KOLZAVO-211592 format. One record per atom (N, C-alpha, C, O): y, x, z. Coordinates in steps of 0.1 Angstrom, whole numbers, padded with zeros to 4 digits, always signed. Each point is the difference from the previous one (the first is absolute). Example, Ala and Ser with C-alpha at 12.3 -4.5 7.8 and 13.67 -1.06 7.14 Angstrom:
<atoms>
-0057+0132+0078/+0012-0009+0000/+0012+0009+0000/+0000+0010+0007/+0011-0014-0014/+0011+0009+0000/+0011-0008+0008/+0011+0005+0001/
</atoms>
This chain:
<atoms>
+0012-1216+1040/-0011-0006+0009/+0008-0011+0011/+0010+0002+0007/-0017-0011-0006/+0006-0012+0009/-0011+0001+0013/-0010+0008+0000/+0013-0017+0012/-0006-0001+0011/-0014-0003-0001/-0009+0005+0006/+0006-0013-0015/-0014-0004-0001/-0009+0011-0005/-0011+0004+0005/+0018+0003-0016/-0010+0010-0007/+0000+0011+0012/-0011+0006+0001/+0021-0002+0007/-0002+0011+0008/-0011-0004+0010/-0009+0008+0003/+0010-0021+0000/-0009-0004+0011/-0016+0000-0005/-0009+0001+0007/+0009-0004-0020/-0014+0000-0007/-0005+0015-0001/-0012+0003+0001/+0021+0004-0004/-0002+0014-0001/-0006+0006+0013/-0011+0007+0000/+0018-0010+0011/-0001+0006+0013/-0012-0007+0009/-0006+0006+0008/+0004-0018-0012/-0009-0007+0010/-0015+0005+0000/-0006+0000+0011/+0000+0005-0022/-0014+0005+0001/+0002+0013+0008/-0010+0002+0008/+0020+0006-0008/+0001+0012+0009/+0002-0005+0013/-0007+0006+0009/+0016-0014-0005/+0001-0004+0014/-0012-0007+0006/-0001+0001+0012/-0008-0007-0020/-0013-0007+0005/-0008+0013+0002/-0007+0002+0011/+0007+0007-0020/-0011+0010+0001/+0003+0008+0013/-0009+0002+0008/+0024+0002-0005/+0003+0007+0012/-0002-0008+0011/-0004+0005+0010/+0005-0015-0011/-0002-0012+0014/-0017+0003+0004/-0004+0003+0011/-0002-0004-0024/-0016-0001+0004/-0005+0015+0003/-0010+0002+0007/+0017+0006-0012/-0006+0017+0001/+0012+0008+0003/+0005+0008-0008/+0002-0010+0020/+0011+0009+0004/+0000+0018-0005/+0009+0007-0004/-0023-0004+0004/-0001+0015-0003/+0005+0001-0017/+0005+0010-0004/-0007-0020-0003/+0004+0002-0015/+0014+0001-0002/+0004+0007-0009/+0004-0013+0017/+0016+0002+0001/+0003+0014+0001/+0010+0004-0006/-0017+0007+0015/+0003+0012+0002/-0001+0010-0011/-0010+0005-0004/+0022-0002-0001/-0003+0011-0010/+0008+0014+0007/+0006+0000+0010/-0009+0010-0020/+0008+0011+0004/+0009+0004-0015/-0005+0001-0011/+0016+0001+0013/+0008+0007-0011/+0002+0013+0001/+0000+0006+0011/+0001+0002-0022/+0001+0014+0001/+0013+0004-0009/+0005-0007-0009/+0000+0018+0013/+0008+0007-0008/-0003+0016-0001/-0004+0006+0010/+0005+0000-0021/-0006+0014-0002/+0013+0006-0007/+0007-0007-0007/-0007+0022+0011/+0011+0007-0008/-0005+0014+0002/-0009+0002+0008/+0014+0007-0016/-0001+0015-0002/+0012+0006+0000/+0009-0003-0007/-0008+0014+0015/+0012+0008+0000/+0005+0005-0015/-0009+0005-0008/+0020-0005+0006/+0006+0005-0013/+0006+0011+0002/-0002+0007+0010/+0010-0004-0021/+0008+0011-0001/+0015-0004+0008/+0004-0011+0001/+0003+0022+0004/+0014-0001+0004/+0000-0012+0012/+0008-0010+0000/-0017+0013+0010/+0001-0010+0010/-0001-0014-0003/+0009-0008+0004/-0019+0004-0011/-0004-0013-0006/-0014-0005+0003/-0009+0008+0003/+0007-0020-0003/-0014-0007+0001/-0002-0009-0011/+0009-0009-0001/-0019+0010-0007/-0002-0011-0010/-0008-0010+0005/-0011+0003+0004/+0014-0015-0004/-0006-0012+0008/-0005-0009-0011/+0007-0004-0010/-0019+0001+0012/-0007-0009-0011/+0004-0015+0005/-0003-0004+0011/+0009-0003-0019/+0002-0015+0004/-0008-0009-0001/+0002-0011+0005/-0013+0014-0014/-0008-0010-0005/+0005-0005-0015/-0008-0003-0008/+0022+0003+0006/+0006-0001-0015/+0006+0010-0005/+0002-0001-0012/+0001+0011+0017/+0007+0012-0004/-0001+0012+0011/-0004-0002+0012/+0009+0013-0018/+0000+0011+0011/+0014+0003+0001/+0008+0005-0008/-0005-0008+0022/+0015+0004+0005/-0001+0013+0007/-0009+0003+0008/+0022+0004-0013/+0001+0013+0007/+0009+0000+0011/+0012-0002-0004/-0014+0003+0018/+0008+0000+0009/+0006+0013+0005/-0007+0009+0000/+0019-0008+0002/+0004+0013+0005/+0013-0002+0012/+0003-0011+0006/+0002+0021-0004/+0011+0000+0011/+0011-0007-0007/+0002+0000-0012/+0005-0006+0020/+0014-0008-0001/+0009+0011-0001/-0002+0011+0006/+0013-0014-0015/+0011+0011-0001/+0007+0003+0014/+0006+0011+0001/-0008-0020+0010/+0006+0002+0012/-0008+0010+0007/+0003+0006+0010/-0014-0003-0016/-0008+0010+0010/-0006+0011-0011/-0011+0006+0002/+0019-0004-0012/-0003+0012-0011/-0006-0005-0012/-0002+0009-0008/-0002-0021+0006/-0006-0002-0012/+0011-0003-0014/+0012-0001+0002/-0018+0000-0013/+0008-0001-0011/+0005-0014-0003/+0011-0002-0007/-0019-0008+0011/+0003-0013-0003/-0009-0006-0011/+0000-0012-0002/-0007+0020-0005/-0008-0002-0012/-0013-0006+0004/-0006-0008-0008/+0001+0010+0021/-0014-0005+0004/+0006-0012+0010/+0010+0001+0007/-0020-0011-0007/+0003-0010+0010/-0003+0003+0013/-0010+0005+0004/+0021-0009+0005/+0001+0003+0015/-0010-0010+0006/-0001-0011-0005/-0006+0014+0016/-0010-0006+0005/+0006-0013+0010/-0007-0010+0002/+0019+0013+0002/+0008-0010+0008/+0003-0010-0010/-0002-0012+0004/+0007+0014-0016/+0004-0010-0010/-0013-0008-0004/+0001-0012-0002/-0012+0019+0002/-0013-0006-0003/-0005-0010+0011/-0006-0010-0003/+0008+0013+0014/-0001-0011+0013/+0009-0010-0002/-0005-0011+0000/+0017+0012-0002/+0009-0011-0002/-0004-0010-0012/-0001-0012+0000/-0002+0022-0012/-0004-0009-0012/-0015-0008+0002/-0002-0010-0007/-0007+0016+0016/-0012-0009+0004/+0003-0010+0007/-0006-0011-0003/+0017+0013+0013/+0004-0012+0009/+0005-0012-0009/-0004-0011+0001/+0013+0017-0011/+0006-0010-0010/-0010-0009-0008/+0003-0012-0001/-0013+0018-0005/-0008-0003-0009/-0010-0010+0008/-0001-0011-0005/-0005+0015+0016/-0007-0011+0009/+0010-0012+0006/-0005-0011+0000/+0016+0013+0004/+0009-0010+0004/+0002-0010-0012/-0001-0012+0002/+0004+0017-0013/+0001-0008-0014/-0010-0008-0002/+0001-0012+0000/-0013+0020-0001/-0013-0008-0003/-0002-0012+0009/-0001-0011-0004/+0002+0015+0016/-0004-0010+0011/+0011-0010+0002/-0004-0011+0004/+0017+0013-0007/+0010-0011-0003/-0003-0009-0011/+0000-0012+0002/-0005+0017-0013/-0002-0005-0013/-0011-0010+0003/+0001-0011-0004/-0013+0015+0013/-0012-0008+0002/+0004-0011+0009/-0005-0011-0002/+0012+0013+0012/+0004-0009+0011/+0008-0010-0007/-0003-0012+0000/+0013+0016-0007/+0008-0011-0007/-0010-0009-0009/+0000-0012+0001/-0008+0018-0008/-0009-0008-0007/-0007-0008+0007/-0003-0012-0004/-0003+0017+0015/-0011-0009+0009/+0010-0012+0006/-0005-0011+0002/+0018+0013+0000/+0008-0009+0007/+0005-0009-0009/+0002-0012+0003/+0001+0015-0016/+0003-0008-0011/+0016+0002+0001/+0008-0009-0003/-0004+0020+0006/+0016+0004+0000/+0004+0008-0013/-0004+0012-0001/+0009-0018-0007/+0005+0004-0013/+0012+0012+0003/+0010-0001+0006/-0014+0012-0011/+0010+0011+0000/+0004+0003-0013/-0008+0005-0008/+0021-0007+0005/+0005+0003-0015/+0000+0014-0001/-0004+0005-0011/+0007+0004+0020/+0000+0013+0001/+0000+0005+0015/+0005-0007+0010/-0011+0019-0009/-0001+0006+0014/+0001+0015-0001/-0008+0005-0008/+0016+0002+0015/+0000+0014+0002/-0004+0005+0015/+0003-0005+0011/-0010+0015-0012/-0003+0006+0013/+0004+0013+0002/-0003+0008-0009/+0011-0002+0019/+0004+0013+0001/-0004+0005+0012/+0001-0007+0010/-0005+0020-0008/-0003+0005+0014/+0010+0014+0001/+0001+0007-0010/+0005-0004+0021/+0005+0011-0001/-0003+0006+0018/-0001-0007+0010/+0001+0020-0011/-0005+0006+0013/+0011+0013+0002/+0006+0006-0009/-0006-0005+0023/+0010+0011+0003/-0008+0011+0007/-0006-0002+0010/+0007+0015-0016/-0008+0013+0004/+0011+0009+0004/+0012-0001-0004/-0016+0009+0013/+0006+0013+0005/-0008+0012-0003/-0011+0002+0007/+0016+0006-0017/-0008+0010-0006/+0000+0012+0010/-0009+0009-0002/+0017-0008+0013/+0000+0008+0009/-0015+0000+0006/-0005+0011+0003/-0001-0023+0000/-0014-0001+0004/-0011+0007-0008/-0008+0008+0006/+0009-0012-0020/-0011+0004-0007/+0002+0015-0005/-0010+0006-0004/+0023+0000+0006/+0002+0014-0002/-0002+0009+0012/+0001+0012-0001/-0004-0020+0012/+0000+0009+0013/+0013+0006+0004/+0000+0010+0008/+0011-0015-0012/+0012+0004+0005/+0004-0005+0014/+0007+0007+0008/-0012-0019-0005/+0002-0004+0015/-0013-0009+0004/-0004-0010-0007/-0001+0014+0019/-0012-0006+0007/+0003-0015+0005/-0008-0008+0002/+0023+0007-0002/+0004-0014+0004/+0000-0011-0011/-0002-0012+0003/+0004+0018-0016/-0002-0009-0011/-0011-0006-0005/-0008+0008-0004/+0004-0020+0003/-0014-0004-0002/-0004+0005-0014/+0008+0004-0009/-0019-0004+0007/-0006+0002-0013/-0005-0013-0007/-0011-0004+0004/+0018-0002-0013/-0004-0013-0004/+0012-0009-0001/+0011+0004+0005/-0012-0016-0010/+0009-0009+0000/+0003-0006+0014/-0008-0005+0008/+0024+0006-0005/+0004-0005+0013/+0001-0016-0002/-0002-0008+0009/+0006+0004-0021/+0001-0014-0001/-0004-0004-0015/+0003+0007-0010/-0009-0019+0009/-0001-0005-0014/+0004-0014-0001/-0003-0008+0009/+0010+0004-0020/+0004-0012+0000/-0005-0004-0014/+0002+0007-0010/-0008-0021+0010/-0006-0007-0011/+0008-0013-0004/+0000-0009+0008/+0006+0009-0019/+0011-0011-0004/-0007-0006-0013/-0005+0006-0009/+0007-0022+0013/-0003-0009-0012/+0011-0006-0007/+0009-0003+0008/-0007+0001-0020/+0011-0006-0005/-0009-0011-0010/-0007+0003-0010/+0010-0016+0014/-0008-0010-0007/+0010-0009-0006/+0011-0003+0006/-0015-0001-0018/+0009-0009-0008/-0012-0014+0001/-0010+0000-0006/+0014-0008+0013/-0006-0014+0000/+0007-0011+0007/+0009+0001+0007/-0014-0012-0010/+0006-0013+0005/-0007-0003+0014/+0007-0008+0006/-0017+0014-0001/-0007-0003+0011/+0008+0001+0012/+0009+0009+0002/-0012-0022+0007/+0008+0000+0012/-0001+0012+0009/-0009+0009-0002/+0018-0009+0012/-0001+0012+0010/-0015+0001+0009/-0007+0010+0002/+0004-0022+0002/-0012+0000+0007/-0014+0005-0009/-0009+0006+0005/+0009-0008-0017/-0010+0003-0008/+0001+0017-0003/-0009+0008+0000/+0023-0005-0001/+0000+0015-0002/-0001+0008+0012/-0005+0011-0001/+0008-0017+0014/-0005+0007+0011/-0014+0001+0001/-0005+0011+0004/-0004-0022-0007/-0014+0003+0000/-0005+0008-0011/-0011+0006+0001/+0016-0006-0011/-0003+0010-0011/+0002+0014+0004/-0009+0008-0002/+0020-0005+0009/+0001+0015+0005/-0009+0002+0012/-0006+0011+0001/+0004-0021+0008/-0008+0002+0011/-0015+0002-0004/-0008+0008+0006/+0004-0014-0016/-0014+0000-0004/+0000+0015-0010/-0010+0007+0001/+0020-0004-0008/-0001+0013-0007/-0001+0011+0009/-0007+0010-0002/+0016-0011+0012/-0002+0011+0011/-0014+0001+0007/-0006+0011+0003/+0001-0023-0001/-0014-0002+0006/-0012+0008-0008/-0008+0007+0005/+0009-0010-0019/-0012+0003-0007/+0002+0012-0010/-0008+0003-0008/+0021+0004+0009/+0001+0011-0007/-0006+0011+0008/+0004+0004+0011/-0014+0002-0020/-0009+0011+0008/+0009+0011+0002/-0001+0006+0011/+0009-0001-0020/+0009+0012+0003/+0010+0000+0010/+0002+0009+0008/+0005-0022-0007/+0008-0003+0011/-0008+0001+0013/+0004+0008+0009/-0015-0016-0007/-0006+0000+0010/-0006+0013+0007/+0000+0002+0012/-0005+0006-0022/-0004+0014+0002/+0012+0009+0009/-0002+0006+0010/+0013-0008-0017/+0013+0006+0006/+0003-0004+0012/+0002+0008+0008/-0002-0023-0006/+0004-0004+0013/-0010+0000+0011/+0003-0002+0011/-0016+0004-0015/-0010+0001+0011/-0008+0012-0006/-0009-0004-0007/+0012+0017+0009/-0007+0011-0006/-0015+0000+0005/-0003-0002+0011/-0005+0004-0020/-0015+0002+0003/-0003+0014+0007/+0009+0009-0001/-0021-0008+0007/-0005+0013+0004/-0001+0009-0013/-0004-0003-0011/+0009+0013+0013/+0000+0011-0010/-0006+0012+0004/+0003+0005+0010/-0012+0000-0017/-0007+0013+0002/+0001+0009-0012/+0000-0005-0011/+0002+0020+0014/-0001+0009-0009/-0011+0010+0002/-0001+0005+0011/-0007-0003-0020/-0012+0009+0000/+0001+0010-0012/+0008-0001-0010/-0016+0011+0011/+0000+0010-0012/-0014+0002-0002/-0008+0003+0009/+0007-0004-0021/-0017+0002-0006/+0001+0013-0007/+0010+0006-0004/-0024+0000+0001/+0000+0011-0007/-0004-0002-0015/-0005-0010-0003/+0009+0019-0005/-0006-0002-0013/+0010-0006-0011/+0012+0001+0002/-0017-0006-0011/+0006-0008-0011/+0003-0013+0004/+0006-0007-0009/-0010+0002+0020/+0002-0016+0004/+0015-0001+0006/+0005+0008+0007/+0000-0018-0011/+0013-0003+0003/+0001-0002+0016/-0009-0006+0006/+0020+0011+0000/+0001-0004+0014/+0004-0012+0003/+0009-0006-0006/-0016+0000+0017/+0004-0014+0006/+0011+0001+0009/-0001+0007+0010/+0013-0014-0015/+0012+0000+0008/+0000-0013+0007/+0008-0001+0010/-0017-0009-0014/+0001-0012+0008/+0010-0009-0009/+0001-0011+0005/+0004+0015-0015/+0009-0008-0008/-0007-0011-0009/-0012+0001-0004/+0021-0010+0002/-0008-0012-0010/+0004+0004-0014/-0004-0006-0009/
</atoms>
């Protein structure tokens, strides 16, 4: 896809959202059901992923770790956004790699230490780009990728998050996407 094709694809959507801002508001959903051996089967829309405990918290390593899944979502979103922005700017990327890594202290999630945080302390997102584009274009590429990456912006500026419990066979609303 080139920049003109991308603009042609997105133009009617942008026009619609300008004319009717409510049309741009959507709600994404994720659903899961508890499984055996401290796991949760998550419907991804493409497949069923079984998430479980990380080996550092007692898991076998056979199920997907939700911390890994968070980093994978960041890499996926940043990679797609980088590709779209490069296309829109006419920057040729011969190859690009996106990596995310995050630091966790399992003492927090296991309740070993109240001082240890539950969750990532730091997350690092790294791009390795094979391109002849000049540094000023690459700086713009990364700035716009950061600006328009949904997962990055959600992590950088956390939304209001609510947790509720519902009765019956209805999935509980955890406020997640």
